[in-house]
N, CA, C and O atoms as a Maestro MAE file, in Angstrom:
{
 s_m_m2io_version
 :::
 2.0.0
}

f_m_ct {
 s_m_title
 :::
 protein
 m_atom[316] {
  # First column is atom index #
  i_m_mmod_type
  r_m_x_coord
  r_m_y_coord
  r_m_z_coord
  i_m_residue_number
  s_m_chain_name
  s_m_pdb_residue_name
  s_m_pdb_atom_name
  i_m_atomic_number
  :::
  1 25 236.065 1.331 123.246 1 A "MET " " N  " 7
  2 3 234.810 2.242 123.330 1 A "MET " " CA " 6
  3 2 233.700 1.849 122.676 1 A "MET " " C  " 6
  4 15 233.894 2.082 121.483 1 A "MET " " O  " 8
  5 25 232.355 1.245 122.885 2 A "ASP " " N  " 7
  6 3 231.502 1.391 121.797 2 A "ASP " " CA " 6
  7 2 230.851 2.558 121.238 2 A "ASP " " C  " 6
  8 15 230.931 3.692 121.711 2 A "ASP " " O  " 8
  9 25 230.312 2.275 120.380 3 A "VAL " " N  " 7
  10 3 229.747 3.246 119.936 3 A "VAL " " CA " 6
  11 2 228.831 4.347 120.402 3 A "VAL " " C  " 6
  12 15 228.814 5.552 120.155 3 A "VAL " " O  " 8
  13 25 228.011 3.507 121.215 4 A "MET " " N  " 7
  14 3 227.220 4.420 121.650 4 A "MET " " CA " 6
  15 2 227.609 5.200 123.256 4 A "MET " " C  " 6
  16 15 227.071 6.215 123.698 4 A "MET " " O  " 8
  17 25 228.673 4.393 123.907 5 A "SER " " N  " 7
  18 3 228.964 5.297 124.952 5 A "SER " " CA " 6
  19 2 229.866 6.756 124.248 5 A "SER " " C  " 6
  20 15 230.003 7.903 124.672 5 A "SER " " O  " 8
  21 25 230.258 6.206 123.263 6 A "ALA " " N  " 7
  22 3 231.136 7.827 122.724 6 A "ALA " " CA " 6
  23 2 230.062 8.915 122.380 6 A "ALA " " C  " 6
  24 15 230.064 10.093 122.735 6 A "ALA " " O  " 8
  25 25 229.225 8.313 121.678 7 A "ALA " " N  " 7
  26 3 228.111 9.336 121.358 7 A "ALA " " CA " 6
  27 2 227.098 9.974 122.844 7 A "ALA " " C  " 6
  28 15 226.563 11.083 122.856 7 A "ALA " " O  " 8
  29 25 227.030 8.884 124.075 8 A "LEU " " N  " 7
  30 3 226.504 9.458 124.887 8 A "LEU " " CA " 6
  31 2 227.968 10.557 125.548 8 A "LEU " " C  " 6
  32 15 227.687 11.745 125.704 8 A "LEU " " O  " 8
  33 25 228.890 10.273 125.767 9 A "GLN " " N  " 7
  34 3 229.867 11.148 125.879 9 A "GLN " " CA " 6
  35 2 229.602 12.670 125.200 9 A "GLN " " C  " 6
  36 15 229.348 13.656 125.892 9 A "GLN " " O  " 8
  37 25 229.701 12.695 123.794 10 A "GLY " " N  " 7
  38 3 229.716 13.442 122.919 10 A "GLY " " CA " 6
  39 2 228.423 14.316 123.502 10 A "GLY " " C  " 6
  40 15 228.516 15.530 123.686 10 A "GLY " " O  " 8
  41 25 227.322 13.633 123.747 11 A "LEU " " N  " 7
  42 3 226.156 14.446 124.137 11 A "LEU " " CA " 6
  43 2 226.317 15.543 125.693 11 A "LEU " " C  " 6
  44 15 225.995 16.713 125.898 11 A "LEU " " O  " 8
  45 25 226.842 14.685 126.398 12 A "GLU " " N  " 7
  46 3 227.247 15.325 127.755 12 A "GLU " " CA " 6
  47 2 228.175 16.249 127.234 12 A "GLU " " C  " 6
  48 15 227.653 17.363 127.180 12 A "GLU " " O  " 8
  49 25 229.296 16.242 126.843 13 A "GLN " " N  " 7
  50 3 230.140 17.548 126.626 13 A "GLN " " CA " 6
  51 2 229.482 18.714 125.604 13 A "GLN " " C  " 6
  52 15 229.842 19.882 125.457 13 A "GLN " " O  " 8
  53 25 228.673 18.171 125.120 14 A "ALA " " N  " 7
  54 3 227.905 19.329 124.187 14 A "ALA " " CA " 6
  55 2 227.051 20.139 125.426 14 A "ALA " " C  " 6
  56 15 227.172 21.360 125.522 14 A "ALA " " O  " 8
  57 25 226.379 19.550 126.153 15 A "GLN " " N  " 7
  58 3 225.502 19.760 126.917 15 A "GLN " " CA " 6
  59 2 226.658 20.570 127.916 15 A "GLN " " C  " 6
  60 15 226.147 21.671 128.120 15 A "GLN " " O  " 8
  61 25 227.549 20.533 128.393 16 A "SER " " N  " 7
  62 3 228.447 21.278 129.003 16 A "SER " " CA " 6
  63 2 228.833 22.739 128.238 16 A "SER " " C  " 6
  64 15 229.146 23.787 128.805 16 A "SER " " O  " 8
  65 25 228.747 22.556 127.140 17 A "LYS " " N  " 7
  66 3 229.349 23.543 126.232 17 A "LYS " " CA " 6
  67 2 228.256 24.692 126.468 17 A "LYS " " C  " 6
  68 15 228.412 25.904 126.615 17 A "LYS " " O  " 8
  69 25 226.690 23.628 126.451 18 A "VAL " " N  " 7
  70 3 225.883 24.717 126.495 18 A "VAL " " CA " 6
  71 2 225.744 25.615 127.906 18 A "VAL " " C  " 6
  72 15 225.417 26.801 127.856 18 A "VAL " " O  " 8
  73 25 226.020 24.940 129.147 19 A "ASP " " N  " 7
  74 3 225.445 25.549 130.356 19 A "ASP " " CA " 6
  75 2 226.969 26.449 130.342 19 A "ASP " " C  " 6
  76 15 226.637 27.613 130.566 19 A "ASP " " O  " 8
  77 25 227.815 26.412 130.248 20 A "GLN " " N  " 7
  78 3 228.926 27.029 129.951 20 A "GLN " " CA " 6
  79 2 228.602 28.195 129.307 20 A "GLN " " C  " 6
  80 15 228.918 29.282 129.791 20 A "GLN " " O  " 8
  81 25 228.111 28.112 128.450 21 A "SER " " N  " 7
  82 3 227.929 29.363 127.649 21 A "SER " " CA " 6
  83 2 226.508 30.436 128.312 21 A "SER " " C  " 6
  84 15 226.389 31.645 128.114 21 A "SER " " O  " 8
  85 25 225.646 29.619 129.048 22 A "ALA " " N  " 7
  86 3 224.916 30.103 129.448 22 A "ALA " " CA " 6
  87 2 225.016 30.840 130.719 22 A "ALA " " C  " 6
  88 15 224.500 31.916 131.024 22 A "ALA " " O  " 8
  89 25 225.588 30.252 131.232 23 A "VAL " " N  " 7
  90 3 226.683 31.048 132.581 23 A "VAL " " CA " 6
  91 2 227.213 32.468 132.304 23 A "VAL " " C  " 6
  92 15 226.930 33.368 133.095 23 A "VAL " " O  " 8
  93 25 228.102 32.751 131.027 24 A "ARG " " N  " 7
  94 3 228.668 33.661 130.545 24 A "ARG " " CA " 6
  95 2 227.529 34.761 130.160 24 A "ARG " " C  " 6
  96 15 227.519 35.963 130.425 24 A "ARG " " O  " 8
  97 25 226.727 34.102 129.566 25 A "LEU " " N  " 7
  98 3 225.756 35.007 129.268 25 A "LEU " " CA " 6
  99 2 224.954 35.934 130.109 25 A "LEU " " C  " 6
  100 15 224.508 37.059 129.882 25 A "LEU " " O  " 8
  101 25 224.893 35.132 131.165 26 A "SER " " N  " 7
  102 3 223.992 35.161 132.258 26 A "SER " " CA " 6
  103 2 224.438 36.692 132.879 26 A "SER " " C  " 6
  104 15 223.735 37.604 133.314 26 A "SER " " O  " 8
  105 25 226.079 36.553 132.711 27 A "HIS " " N  " 7
  106 3 226.187 38.269 133.091 27 A "HIS " " CA " 6
  107 2 226.492 39.267 132.117 27 A "HIS " " C  " 6
  108 15 227.296 40.189 132.249 27 A "HIS " " O  " 8
  109 25 225.712 38.975 131.031 28 A "LEU " " N  " 7
  110 3 225.471 39.874 130.052 28 A "LEU " " CA " 6
  111 2 225.255 41.150 130.621 28 A "LEU " " C  " 6
  112 15 224.046 41.262 130.824 28 A "LEU " " O  " 8
  113 25 225.794 42.039 130.928 29 A "ASN " " N  " 7
  114 3 224.953 43.375 131.352 29 A "ASN " " CA " 6
  115 2 224.940 43.768 132.853 29 A "ASN " " C  " 6
  116 15 224.406 44.778 133.311 29 A "ASN " " O  " 8
  117 25 225.703 42.684 133.643 30 A "ALA " " N  " 7
  118 3 225.521 42.648 134.929 30 A "ALA " " CA " 6
  119 2 226.934 43.745 135.275 30 A "ALA " " C  " 6
  120 15 228.056 43.845 134.778 30 A "ALA " " O  " 8
  121 25 225.972 44.694 136.738 31 A "GLN " " N  " 7
  122 3 226.746 45.611 137.165 31 A "GLN " " CA " 6
  123 2 227.064 45.461 138.396 31 A "GLN " " C  " 6
  124 15 226.311 44.752 139.064 31 A "GLN " " O  " 8
  125 25 228.236 46.061 139.053 32 A "ASP " " N  " 7
  126 3 228.851 45.918 140.395 32 A "ASP " " CA " 6
  127 2 227.941 47.315 141.401 32 A "ASP " " C  " 6
  128 15 227.175 48.149 140.919 32 A "ASP " " O  " 8
  129 25 228.278 47.203 142.610 33 A "ALA " " N  " 7
  130 3 227.728 48.568 143.407 33 A "ALA " " CA " 6
  131 2 227.604 49.753 142.829 33 A "ALA " " C  " 6
  132 15 226.703 50.589 142.896 33 A "ALA " " O  " 8
  133 25 228.762 49.730 142.168 34 A "ASN " " N  " 7
  134 3 228.982 51.452 141.436 34 A "ASN " " CA " 6
  135 2 228.519 51.265 140.503 34 A "ASN " " C  " 6
  136 15 229.347 51.622 139.665 34 A "ASN " " O  " 8
  137 25 227.289 50.752 139.805 35 A "GLY " " N  " 7
  138 3 226.955 50.932 138.602 35 A "GLY " " CA " 6
  139 2 228.062 50.461 137.189 35 A "GLY " " C  " 6
  140 15 227.800 50.805 136.037 35 A "GLY " " O  " 8
  141 25 229.123 49.748 137.508 36 A "MET " " N  " 7
  142 3 230.129 49.675 136.694 36 A "MET " " CA " 6
  143 2 230.061 48.850 135.938 36 A "MET " " C  " 6
  144 15 230.506 48.178 136.868 36 A "MET " " O  " 8
  145 25 229.913 47.941 134.876 37 A "PRO " " N  " 7
  146 3 229.887 46.653 134.285 37 A "PRO " " CA " 6
  147 2 230.992 45.661 135.152 37 A "PRO " " C  " 6
  148 15 232.005 46.084 135.709 37 A "PRO " " O  " 8
  149 25 230.650 44.598 135.129 38 A "THR " " N  " 7
  150 3 231.670 43.582 136.026 38 A "THR " " CA " 6
  151 2 232.020 42.684 135.024 38 A "THR " " C  " 6
  152 15 233.016 42.095 135.445 38 A "THR " " O  " 8
  153 25 231.780 42.342 134.119 39 A "ASP " " N  " 7
  154 3 232.070 41.655 133.090 39 A "ASP " " CA " 6
  155 2 231.850 42.291 131.620 39 A "ASP " " C  " 6
  156 15 231.258 43.351 131.418 39 A "ASP " " O  " 8
  157 25 232.422 41.469 130.630 40 A "THR " " N  " 7
  158 3 232.144 41.546 129.410 40 A "THR " " CA " 6
  159 2 232.044 40.399 129.108 40 A "THR " " C  " 6
  160 15 232.530 39.368 129.573 40 A "THR " " O  " 8
  161 25 231.090 40.706 127.934 41 A "VAL " " N  " 7
  162 3 230.544 39.285 127.435 41 A "VAL " " CA " 6
  163 2 230.826 39.205 125.453 41 A "VAL " " C  " 6
  164 15 230.512 40.061 124.626 41 A "VAL " " O  " 8
  165 25 231.266 38.334 125.306 42 A "ASP " " N  " 7
  166 3 231.780 38.525 123.425 42 A "ASP " " CA " 6
  167 2 230.604 37.355 123.026 42 A "ASP " " C  " 6
  168 15 230.623 36.135 123.189 42 A "ASP " " O  " 8
  169 25 229.472 38.339 122.376 43 A "LEU " " N  " 7
  170 3 228.282 37.652 121.985 43 A "LEU " " CA " 6
  171 2 228.584 36.996 120.802 43 A "LEU " " C  " 6
  172 15 227.738 36.279 120.267 43 A "LEU " " O  " 8
  173 25 230.035 37.203 120.182 44 A "SER " " N  " 7
  174 3 229.944 36.319 118.736 44 A "SER " " CA " 6
  175 2 230.411 35.125 119.209 44 A "SER " " C  " 6
  176 15 230.024 34.061 118.726 44 A "SER " " O  " 8
  177 25 231.507 35.210 120.446 45 A "GLN " " N  " 7
  178 3 232.400 33.724 120.275 45 A "GLN " " CA " 6
  179 2 230.961 33.250 121.258 45 A "GLN " " C  " 6
  180 15 230.750 32.078 120.947 45 A "GLN " " O  " 8
  181 25 230.141 33.598 122.073 46 A "GLU " " N  " 7
  182 3 229.045 32.895 122.836 46 A "GLU " " CA " 6
  183 2 227.671 32.252 121.585 46 A "GLU " " C  " 6
  184 15 226.795 31.417 121.812 46 A "GLU " " O  " 8
  185 25 227.876 32.819 120.638 47 A "MET " " N  " 7
  186 3 227.096 32.413 119.243 47 A "MET " " CA " 6
  187 2 227.705 31.227 118.400 47 A "MET " " C  " 6
  188 15 227.012 30.429 117.769 47 A "MET " " O  " 8
  189 25 229.080 31.205 118.463 48 A "VAL " " N  " 7
  190 3 230.006 30.364 118.003 48 A "VAL " " CA " 6
  191 2 229.891 28.846 118.716 48 A "VAL " " C  " 6
  192 15 229.959 27.710 118.248 48 A "VAL " " O  " 8
  193 25 229.673 29.401 120.146 49 A "SER " " N  " 7
  194 3 229.909 28.250 121.091 49 A "SER " " CA " 6
  195 2 228.431 27.530 121.041 49 A "SER " " C  " 6
  196 15 228.309 26.321 121.240 49 A "SER " " O  " 8
  197 25 227.474 28.276 120.793 50 A "LEU " " N  " 7
  198 3 226.187 27.783 120.687 50 A "LEU " " CA " 6
  199 2 226.185 27.182 119.731 50 A "LEU " " C  " 6
  200 15 226.032 25.970 119.888 50 A "LEU " " O  " 8
  201 25 226.295 27.532 118.755 51 A "ILE " " N  " 7
  202 3 226.147 27.102 117.209 51 A "ILE " " CA " 6
  203 2 227.083 25.391 117.300 51 A "ILE " " C  " 6
  204 15 226.556 24.351 116.907 51 A "ILE " " O  " 8
  205 25 227.805 25.426 117.601 52 A "THR " " N  " 7
  206 3 228.956 24.425 117.695 52 A "THR " " CA " 6
  207 2 228.203 23.274 118.478 52 A "THR " " C  " 6
  208 15 228.036 22.131 118.052 52 A "THR " " O  " 8
  209 25 227.718 23.842 119.866 53 A "ALA " " N  " 7
  210 3 227.167 22.976 120.411 53 A "ALA " " CA " 6
  211 2 225.867 22.151 119.592 53 A "ALA " " C  " 6
  212 15 225.906 20.933 119.416 53 A "ALA " " O  " 8
  213 25 224.913 22.870 119.204 54 A "HIS " " N  " 7
  214 3 224.071 22.342 118.396 54 A "HIS " " CA " 6
  215 2 224.559 21.468 117.785 54 A "HIS " " C  " 6
  216 15 224.047 20.372 118.010 54 A "HIS " " O  " 8
  217 25 225.927 21.490 116.582 55 A "ASN " " N  " 7
  218 3 226.293 20.685 115.912 55 A "ASN " " CA " 6
  219 2 226.776 19.659 116.213 55 A "ASN " " C  " 6
  220 15 226.669 18.694 115.456 55 A "ASN " " O  " 8
  221 25 227.534 19.562 117.561 56 A "ASP " " N  " 7
  222 3 227.603 18.569 118.442 56 A "ASP " " CA " 6
  223 2 226.534 17.080 118.740 56 A "ASP " " C  " 6
  224 15 226.587 15.857 118.611 56 A "ASP " " O  " 8
  225 25 225.617 18.126 119.201 57 A "PHE " " N  " 7
  226 3 224.112 17.368 119.953 57 A "PHE " " CA " 6
  227 2 223.713 17.076 118.172 57 A "PHE " " C  " 6
  228 15 222.649 16.475 118.327 57 A "PHE " " O  " 8
  229 25 223.860 17.120 117.097 58 A "SER " " N  " 7
  230 3 223.133 16.853 115.813 58 A "SER " " CA " 6
  231 2 224.137 15.458 115.288 58 A "SER " " C  " 6
  232 15 223.761 14.403 114.778 58 A "SER " " O  " 8
  233 25 225.026 15.753 115.508 59 A "VAL " " N  " 7
  234 3 226.270 14.596 114.768 59 A "VAL " " CA " 6
  235 2 225.803 13.368 115.900 59 A "VAL " " C  " 6
  236 15 225.240 12.344 115.511 59 A "VAL " " O  " 8
  237 25 226.144 13.641 117.465 60 A "ASN " " N  " 7
  238 3 226.250 12.283 118.240 60 A "ASN " " CA " 6
  239 2 224.431 11.926 117.966 60 A "ASN " " C  " 6
  240 15 224.282 10.866 117.357 60 A "ASN " " O  " 8
  241 25 223.308 12.534 118.269 61 A "ILE " " N  " 7
  242 3 222.339 11.983 117.904 61 A "ILE " " CA " 6
  243 2 222.373 11.005 116.419 61 A "ILE " " C  " 6
  244 15 221.945 9.871 116.203 61 A "ILE " " O  " 8
  245 25 222.888 11.726 115.778 62 A "ALA " " N  " 7
  246 3 222.856 10.682 114.297 62 A "ALA " " CA " 6
  247 2 223.777 9.299 114.650 62 A "ALA " " C  " 6
  248 15 223.439 8.144 114.392 62 A "ALA " " O  " 8
  249 25 224.628 9.593 115.096 63 A "VAL " " N  " 7
  250 3 225.351 8.352 115.920 63 A "VAL " " CA " 6
  251 2 224.901 7.733 116.844 63 A "VAL " " C  " 6
  252 15 225.539 6.692 116.999 63 A "VAL " " O  " 8
  253 25 223.942 7.881 117.692 64 A "LEU " " N  " 7
  254 3 223.562 7.195 118.269 64 A "LEU " " CA " 6
  255 2 222.187 6.202 117.443 64 A "LEU " " C  " 6
  256 15 221.943 5.012 117.641 64 A "LEU " " O  " 8
  257 25 221.684 6.865 116.792 65 A "LYS " " N  " 7
  258 3 220.892 6.398 115.686 65 A "LYS " " CA " 6
  259 2 221.087 5.802 114.934 65 A "LYS " " C  " 6
  260 15 220.175 5.067 114.558 65 A "LYS " " O  " 8
  261 25 222.271 5.752 114.315 66 A "THR " " N  " 7
  262 3 223.392 4.456 113.504 66 A "THR " " CA " 6
  263 2 223.414 3.590 114.398 66 A "THR " " C  " 6
  264 15 222.939 2.496 114.093 66 A "THR " " O  " 8
  265 25 223.912 3.756 115.661 67 A "GLY " " N  " 7
  266 3 224.613 2.539 116.272 67 A "GLY " " CA " 6
  267 2 223.096 1.459 117.389 67 A "GLY " " C  " 6
  268 15 223.068 0.529 118.195 67 A "GLY " " O  " 8
  269 25 222.371 2.146 116.885 68 A "ASP " " N  " 7
  270 3 220.766 1.382 117.312 68 A "ASP " " CA " 6
  271 2 220.392 0.974 116.221 68 A "ASP " " C  " 6
  272 15 220.020 -0.196 116.315 68 A "ASP " " O  " 8
  273 25 220.278 1.522 114.856 69 A "GLU " " N  " 7
  274 3 220.623 0.298 113.716 69 A "GLU " " CA " 6
  275 2 220.764 -0.580 113.565 69 A "GLU " " C  " 6
  276 15 220.022 -1.515 113.265 69 A "GLU " " O  " 8
  277 25 222.135 -0.449 113.804 70 A "MET " " N  " 7
  278 3 223.257 -1.388 113.650 70 A "MET " " CA " 6
  279 2 222.976 -2.929 114.675 70 A "MET " " C  " 6
  280 15 223.109 -4.109 114.348 70 A "MET " " O  " 8
  281 25 222.451 -2.177 116.287 71 A "VAL " " N  " 7
  282 3 222.111 -3.138 117.102 71 A "VAL " " CA " 6
  283 2 220.920 -4.067 116.670 71 A "VAL " " C  " 6
  284 15 220.833 -5.264 116.945 71 A "VAL " " O  " 8
  285 25 220.026 -3.332 115.955 72 A "ARG " " N  " 7
  286 3 218.637 -3.860 115.608 72 A "ARG " " CA " 6
  287 2 219.257 -4.868 114.622 72 A "ARG " " C  " 6
  288 15 219.241 -6.079 114.846 72 A "ARG " " O  " 8
  289 25 219.794 -4.331 113.544 73 A "GLN " " N  " 7
  290 3 220.152 -5.256 112.431 73 A "GLN " " CA " 6
  291 2 220.712 -6.696 112.587 73 A "GLN " " C  " 6
  292 15 220.303 -7.681 111.973 73 A "GLN " " O  " 8
  293 25 222.034 -6.654 113.800 74 A "ALA " " N  " 7
  294 3 222.697 -8.036 114.562 74 A "ALA " " CA " 6
  295 2 221.520 -8.620 115.108 74 A "ALA " " C  " 6
  296 15 221.640 -9.830 114.915 74 A "ALA " " O  " 8
  297 25 220.364 -8.372 115.732 75 A "VAL " " N  " 7
  298 3 219.431 -8.890 116.341 75 A "VAL " " CA " 6
  299 2 218.534 -9.384 115.759 75 A "VAL " " C  " 6
  300 15 217.798 -10.254 116.223 75 A "VAL " " O  " 8
  301 25 218.464 -8.879 114.611 76 A "ASN " " N  " 7
  302 3 217.556 -9.421 113.587 76 A "ASN " " CA " 6
  303 2 218.264 -10.641 112.513 76 A "ASN " " C  " 6
  304 15 217.692 -11.490 111.829 76 A "ASN " " O  " 8
  305 25 219.505 -10.391 112.652 77 A "LEU " " N  " 7
  306 3 220.066 -11.756 111.980 77 A "LEU " " CA " 6
  307 2 220.874 -12.927 113.021 77 A "LEU " " C  " 6
  308 15 221.431 -13.869 112.457 77 A "LEU " " O  " 8
  309 25 220.906 -12.867 114.090 78 A "LEU " " N  " 7
  310 3 220.960 -13.810 114.851 78 A "LEU " " CA " 6
  311 2 219.521 -14.520 115.225 78 A "LEU " " C  " 6
  312 15 219.416 -15.731 115.420 78 A "LEU " " O  " 8
  313 25 218.369 -13.537 115.300 79 A "ALA " " N  " 7
  314 3 217.155 -14.128 115.471 79 A "ALA " " CA " 6
  315 2 216.624 -15.095 114.444 79 A "ALA " " C  " 6
  316 15 215.525 -15.626 114.605 79 A "ALA " " O  " 8
  :::
 }
 m_bond[315] {
  # First column is bond index #
  i_m_from
  i_m_to
  i_m_order
  :::
  1 1 2 1
  2 2 3 1
  3 3 4 2
  4 3 5 1
  5 5 6 1
  6 6 7 1
  7 7 8 2
  8 7 9 1
  9 9 10 1
  10 10 11 1
  11 11 12 2
  12 11 13 1
  13 13 14 1
  14 14 15 1
  15 15 16 2
  16 15 17 1
  17 17 18 1
  18 18 19 1
  19 19 20 2
  20 19 21 1
  21 21 22 1
  22 22 23 1
  23 23 24 2
  24 23 25 1
  25 25 26 1
  26 26 27 1
  27 27 28 2
  28 27 29 1
  29 29 30 1
  30 30 31 1
  31 31 32 2
  32 31 33 1
  33 33 34 1
  34 34 35 1
  35 35 36 2
  36 35 37 1
  37 37 38 1
  38 38 39 1
  39 39 40 2
  40 39 41 1
  41 41 42 1
  42 42 43 1
  43 43 44 2
  44 43 45 1
  45 45 46 1
  46 46 47 1
  47 47 48 2
  48 47 49 1
  49 49 50 1
  50 50 51 1
  51 51 52 2
  52 51 53 1
  53 53 54 1
  54 54 55 1
  55 55 56 2
  56 55 57 1
  57 57 58 1
  58 58 59 1
  59 59 60 2
  60 59 61 1
  61 61 62 1
  62 62 63 1
  63 63 64 2
  64 63 65 1
  65 65 66 1
  66 66 67 1
  67 67 68 2
  68 67 69 1
  69 69 70 1
  70 70 71 1
  71 71 72 2
  72 71 73 1
  73 73 74 1
  74 74 75 1
  75 75 76 2
  76 75 77 1
  77 77 78 1
  78 78 79 1
  79 79 80 2
  80 79 81 1
  81 81 82 1
  82 82 83 1
  83 83 84 2
  84 83 85 1
  85 85 86 1
  86 86 87 1
  87 87 88 2
  88 87 89 1
  89 89 90 1
  90 90 91 1
  91 91 92 2
  92 91 93 1
  93 93 94 1
  94 94 95 1
  95 95 96 2
  96 95 97 1
  97 97 98 1
  98 98 99 1
  99 99 100 2
  100 99 101 1
  101 101 102 1
  102 102 103 1
  103 103 104 2
  104 103 105 1
  105 105 106 1
  106 106 107 1
  107 107 108 2
  108 107 109 1
  109 109 110 1
  110 110 111 1
  111 111 112 2
  112 111 113 1
  113 113 114 1
  114 114 115 1
  115 115 116 2
  116 115 117 1
  117 117 118 1
  118 118 119 1
  119 119 120 2
  120 119 121 1
  121 121 122 1
  122 122 123 1
  123 123 124 2
  124 123 125 1
  125 125 126 1
  126 126 127 1
  127 127 128 2
  128 127 129 1
  129 129 130 1
  130 130 131 1
  131 131 132 2
  132 131 133 1
  133 133 134 1
  134 134 135 1
  135 135 136 2
  136 135 137 1
  137 137 138 1
  138 138 139 1
  139 139 140 2
  140 139 141 1
  141 141 142 1
  142 142 143 1
  143 143 144 2
  144 143 145 1
  145 145 146 1
  146 146 147 1
  147 147 148 2
  148 147 149 1
  149 149 150 1
  150 150 151 1
  151 151 152 2
  152 151 153 1
  153 153 154 1
  154 154 155 1
  155 155 156 2
  156 155 157 1
  157 157 158 1
  158 158 159 1
  159 159 160 2
  160 159 161 1
  161 161 162 1
  162 162 163 1
  163 163 164 2
  164 163 165 1
  165 165 166 1
  166 166 167 1
  167 167 168 2
  168 167 169 1
  169 169 170 1
  170 170 171 1
  171 171 172 2
  172 171 173 1
  173 173 174 1
  174 174 175 1
  175 175 176 2
  176 175 177 1
  177 177 178 1
  178 178 179 1
  179 179 180 2
  180 179 181 1
  181 181 182 1
  182 182 183 1
  183 183 184 2
  184 183 185 1
  185 185 186 1
  186 186 187 1
  187 187 188 2
  188 187 189 1
  189 189 190 1
  190 190 191 1
  191 191 192 2
  192 191 193 1
  193 193 194 1
  194 194 195 1
  195 195 196 2
  196 195 197 1
  197 197 198 1
  198 198 199 1
  199 199 200 2
  200 199 201 1
  201 201 202 1
  202 202 203 1
  203 203 204 2
  204 203 205 1
  205 205 206 1
  206 206 207 1
  207 207 208 2
  208 207 209 1
  209 209 210 1
  210 210 211 1
  211 211 212 2
  212 211 213 1
  213 213 214 1
  214 214 215 1
  215 215 216 2
  216 215 217 1
  217 217 218 1
  218 218 219 1
  219 219 220 2
  220 219 221 1
  221 221 222 1
  222 222 223 1
  223 223 224 2
  224 223 225 1
  225 225 226 1
  226 226 227 1
  227 227 228 2
  228 227 229 1
  229 229 230 1
  230 230 231 1
  231 231 232 2
  232 231 233 1
  233 233 234 1
  234 234 235 1
  235 235 236 2
  236 235 237 1
  237 237 238 1
  238 238 239 1
  239 239 240 2
  240 239 241 1
  241 241 242 1
  242 242 243 1
  243 243 244 2
  244 243 245 1
  245 245 246 1
  246 246 247 1
  247 247 248 2
  248 247 249 1
  249 249 250 1
  250 250 251 1
  251 251 252 2
  252 251 253 1
  253 253 254 1
  254 254 255 1
  255 255 256 2
  256 255 257 1
  257 257 258 1
  258 258 259 1
  259 259 260 2
  260 259 261 1
  261 261 262 1
  262 262 263 1
  263 263 264 2
  264 263 265 1
  265 265 266 1
  266 266 267 1
  267 267 268 2
  268 267 269 1
  269 269 270 1
  270 270 271 1
  271 271 272 2
  272 271 273 1
  273 273 274 1
  274 274 275 1
  275 275 276 2
  276 275 277 1
  277 277 278 1
  278 278 279 1
  279 279 280 2
  280 279 281 1
  281 281 282 1
  282 282 283 1
  283 283 284 2
  284 283 285 1
  285 285 286 1
  286 286 287 1
  287 287 288 2
  288 287 289 1
  289 289 290 1
  290 290 291 1
  291 291 292 2
  292 291 293 1
  293 293 294 1
  294 294 295 1
  295 295 296 2
  296 295 297 1
  297 297 298 1
  298 298 299 1
  299 299 300 2
  300 299 301 1
  301 301 302 1
  302 302 303 1
  303 303 304 2
  304 303 305 1
  305 305 306 1
  306 306 307 1
  307 307 308 2
  308 307 309 1
  309 309 310 1
  310 310 311 1
  311 311 312 2
  312 311 313 1
  313 313 314 1
  314 314 315 1
  315 315 316 2
  :::
 }
}
């Protein structure tokens, strides 16, 4: 597996974490027909999930930049 593919897969996984957290957060304060809460959302866990996803994005972007620089250097050496 090359570096770029691994980084892109990591970005997709981070996006999935954000999407899942957004779905859970959208249920915050949701109520059923009787006005009772339908779901409890652990805000601290959701913040940890979002911070983790942010860090995953940052790391994978850095990997993509490094991979791009490596390809650029290889092309310059061959040219």
